[in-house]
C-alpha positions, 0 to 999 in steps of 0.5 A, a space after each residue: 500500500 505504501 509503495 502504491 501511494 508513493 507511486 501515486 504521489 510521484 505520478 501526481 508530482 510529475 504531472 504537476 511539474 509537467 503542467 507547470 512547465 507547459 504553462 510557462 511561456 517565452 519572455 517578451 519585450 514587455 516582460 523584460 520592461 516589467 522587470 524591476 531593476 535593482 539600483 543603489 544599495 546600502 546596509 545599516 551598520 547594525 546589519 538589520 536594514 537593507 536600503 535600496 533603489 528600484 527602477 520601474 519602467 513605464 513603456 507607454 510614458 518612455 520613462 524609468 523612475 527609481 524609488 527608495 525602499 527599505 526592508 528588514 534583512 532578517 525577513 519582512 516586507 519592503 516599504 517605501 522610505 518615508 519622506 522620499 518621492 519617485 525619482 529619489 535615489 542613491 540613499 546612504 546610511 550615516 556611520 552611526 546608523 541614525 541618519 540617511 542621505 539621498 539625492 532628489 531633484 524635487 526642487 528642480 535640480 539634483 541636490 542632497 537631502 537628509 533624514 533622521 532614521 530610527 534603527 528600531 522601526 526603520 522609520 525616517 522622521 524629523 527631517 530638517 534643513 541645516 543649510 537654509 532651513 527650507 522644509 519640504 511641505 509634504 515630508 519635512 525633508 531637509 535639503 542642505 545643498 539648496 543652491 545652484 550646485 547640482 550635487 551627486 555622489 554624496 558620501 557621509 563622513 564617519 563622524 557624521 559631521 559632514 558630507 562630501 559630494 561632487 558637483 560641476 562648476 566653472 573652474 574660473 569662477 571664485 571657489 566656493 568657501 564658507 567665507 566667499 559665497 560669490 562662486 554661487 552667483 558666478 556659476 548661476 550667471 554663467 549657466 543663465 548666459 549660456 541658456 539665454 544665448 541665441 548662439 550655440 556655437 562652441 570654440 575648442 582649444 583642447 581635446 576631449 571636448 566631447 565624451 561618451 554621449 555629451 560635449 564636456 563644455 566649460 564646467 568641471 566636476 569638483 569635490 565639495 564638503 558640506 558641514 552639517 552644523 553650519 550648512 556651509 560648503 567648501 570646494 575641496 579642489 578649487 579652480 582645478 581645470 580637471 574633472 575630479 573624479 575622471 569620467 567613469 561609466 560606473 559612476 561614483 565619486 572615486 573618493 573615500 574619507 578616513 575613519 577619523 574623518 580628517 583625510 580625503 582620498 580621491 582620484 584625479 588625472 593631471 596629465 596635460 592631455 587627458 585624451 591620450 592618458 589613463 594615468 589617474 592617480 590617488 591623492 590625499 587631502 587634509 580636511 582639517 586644514 583649509 589651506 592644505 594641498 592634495 598630495 599624490 600617493 600613487 606611483 603607477 604610470 597606469 590608472 589608479 582608482 577606487 581608494 578605500 581606507 581600512 576600518 582601523 585607518 592604518 591602510 589605504 587600498 585601491 585598484 591599480 593598472 601598471 601600464 600607461 595608456 592601457 585601459 584594459 590592463 590587469 586591475 591589481 589590488 594595492 595596499 598603501 601603509 599610511 605610516 611608512 608610506 609604502 605600497 605593495 601589490 596584495 595579489 601579484 600572482 592573481 591573474 584576474 581583474 579585481 573588479 571591486 572590493 570592500 574592507 572587513 575587520 571581523 577577522 584576526 587582522 583584516 579582510 578584504 572581499 572582492 569580485 573578479 571575473 572568471 570563466 563567464 562568472 563574477 564570483 566573490 573572493 576573500 583575502 585575509 592579512 595580518 599587519 599588512 601582510 597577506 595571510 594565505 591565498 584568496 578564497 573563492 566564496 561563490 561560483 555561479 552568477 555575476 556579483 556586484 555592489 558588495 556591502 558589509 555590516 561589521 557588527 553582524 558579520 554580514 556581507 551583502 551583494 547584488 547577484 544577477 544571472 542570465 535567467 534573472 536580473 539583480 537581487 540582493 543576497 546575504 552571506 555570513 562573513 564569520 563562516 568564510 574562513 572555514 572554506 578555501 585552499 592553500 595553493 596558488 590560485 589556478 582554476 585549471 588545477 585547483 579543486 575548489 572548496 564548497 560554495 559559501 551558501 547565501 540567502 536571498 533578501 529581495 524578491 523583486 521579480 519572482 511573480 513574473 519570472 515564475 511565468 517565464 520559460 528562461 532556459 539555462 546557459 550552457 558552457 562549452 570549450 575548444 582549443 585554438 590552433 595555438 592550444 589556447 583553451 577558449 570558452 563558449 556558451 549556448 542558450 536554447 530556445 524555450 520549449 526546446 525540442 532536441 529533435 528539431 533544427 534551430 536557427 542561430 543568433 551568433 552574438 559577439 561581445 564588445 570591448 574588445 575586453 569584455 565577456 559573455 557569461 552568466 549575467 543579465 543585460 537589458 540591452 543584449 538580453 540573450 534570453 529575449 533573443 532566444 525567445 522567438 525560436 533561436 539558439 543563441 551562441 556566444 564565444 569569448 575570443 582572445 581579448 575577453 576578460 576572465 581568462 588571464 591577462 595574456 588572453 586579454 592582451 591577445 587582441 592588441 594589434 590583432 583585431 581581425 586575427 586570433 579573435 576572428 579565428 577563435 569565433 569561427 572555430 567556436 561556431 565550428 565546434 558548436 555545429 559539430 557538437 550540437 546536432 540541433 543546430 541548423 548551420 544553414 540559418 545563422 546570423 552574426 550580431 555584434 555591437 561596439 567591438 562586436 560591431 567591428 567584428 561583424 564588419 570584419 566578418 562581412 568581408 572575410 566569410 559568407 557563412 552567415 545568412 545575415 549580419 547585424 552591426 551596431 555602433 561598429 568601427 568600419 574605417 579605423 583611420 577615420 575612427 581615430 579622427 572622430 573618437 574622444 578617448 584616443 588612448 584606446 585607439 593608440 594602444 590597440 593599433 600601436 600608434 597614430 595613423 600617420 606613424 604608418 604612412 609610407 608603409 605597406 598595409 601589412 605593416 599598418 594596423 589601421 589598414 591591415 585590420 580595416 573592414 572597409 578595405 575588404 568591401 569588394 567581398 561584401 555580400 551578406 545582407 546587413 542591418 547597420 545600427 548607429 546613434 548620433 550621440 555616440 562619440 566613442 564610435 562616431 555615427 559616420 562609421 555606420 554611415 560609411 558602411 551603409 553607403 558602401 553596402 548600398 552602392 554595392 547593392 548588398 541588401 541592407 538597412 540602417 536603423 538610426 537613433 538621433 537621441 541615443 549614444 553608444 548604448 540604446 537606453 530609452 524604453 521605446 527606442 529599445 523596443 524599436 531596436 529589438 523589433 528591428 533586429 528580430 525582424 531582420 534576422 527572421 527575414 533571412 533565417 526563418 524557414 519560408 
């Protein structure tokens, strides 16, 4: 009888599982837009509260709106932070856990607001305005920077007496100090004069006059300190003609305040021509002396970024690159002894990039948690050191998924991180940092020969998209690998379509990543979402060729001065391997798609193979010589092509990388139907690159279309533009690969 009942139960379970699987459906674009997007996060010092922003997309209104939420980490429902409004973002706890700050544009321009916080109940109350004593009429929220400054990247001082932030100002205006407030009027008058002027022409006398998706103008980002007791503000980098911090796609102030609140560490590039330099340095500034000048403490000719003080104040750590002019050099973890003024590389034999790190002092001496990309994942690592000396080798704590935005609550041994994967956007996970030391290994870090320890188990704290994700058929990502002709191991990935049938043949979307120093892997994306691209009946294949990150620096360097060489071979061999290995691939119906460097490679493929039924090239380089003259970050082109175009004049094309690796010079071979996508505000790869390619295709009578966005940059980000992008791309691929 027991066996009979067990059989019935098993049959019922299998039927239920099958029914659930059948009720799930492929993800649509509207589903992806309905996904709630985790933004900035913070954890209260006592480890009880999670503070975070969530962005909601309104496709009909073409808007993305962040909102601030708070919830108990141990369990409980999230709630909107009292006194905040839609659009508020970047909230942070004070170090004593009794106050919050956040950014809001409720007054017209973005400014800093503060609120009192009750750690017992999670309530925000009694919110004042110490600067000008103007209260918000609905929430009694105080606004300490209610002036002409557009504040960003706000950071509490550990003693809670001040806030450091960034704001763009005219460096030739009087510096704003407690004793001299004339700088406010000067900046406001200059802004008004530019707005009111009927003449919009500009005169440049320097490079980097445009950057990423905007013209830089006359303003520069400066660091400021707001004294909460008096409401006074001081420019900490007065009259500096450089941006502090330098421009970064990841944002942030690039700064840190010492535990005693007496010193500021920040990042700045002082090189005469920043368009050809990656040499950002770390500086310190004595905050107790208004007359103090910044002191440079880093020595690397490459970039130095993200300074952070140890909680005991003895050390300063930062990410550093060794080679000048190379934005994709290995990011090392450097430790600076503030007493001896000496610097050392904490991980000289760790052959991965340190992507981010945080300090912890719950161990015997000190600990640093960091993330590093590895074989398509971005795991968390832990490193212990005593008296400034490393104790053992780094321990890998997680394995699958992409981890970012590490946060620590020292009083509860609590580590929090944003985890996302190809099947799910970001959610917050919590780990007990006191148990980390029990796992790990004692040998040199080598993923090929080390038997990894058991993964540290975490607990998911947020559940932003569970209801929606439970309705969707989101196939897992599968990994494969093959050997290149030089015996280098190369990794690839496969995502099957929903409701996959192994007995059928499927067309292929062959995705090529940008960078070129980037990587595909188990990570979520809204711009090139592999699950969505697979959802309408396609196999998605992705290869990480030479130049990809997560396989050691020699692998990264393999693309330098070889853009159409080994990377192209790796991609074609990877697709060959997949075709031979997976019988459900229909190799007669394959389309290649890429953006940025992936767009370049799509252009290169166009002239070097006819194996694809169609090509989609987004913001790709077509003519390296013309791209040099129209880009902004010249260090990139000069490193990747080993010089300037005129350095090679008079030499044969085989010795001139700007011509050797030019897709434009293979135009006579173009035959594959091609969709060209480019945007007007893309200053990394000017829209003229796309226009040149489209003109060439049209004159050659190759079937082609061009999708042009007048209001986007290198990335298509506006919701309705994104919708058009996916519709156009999918329609183009369907036209040439779907069975008639």
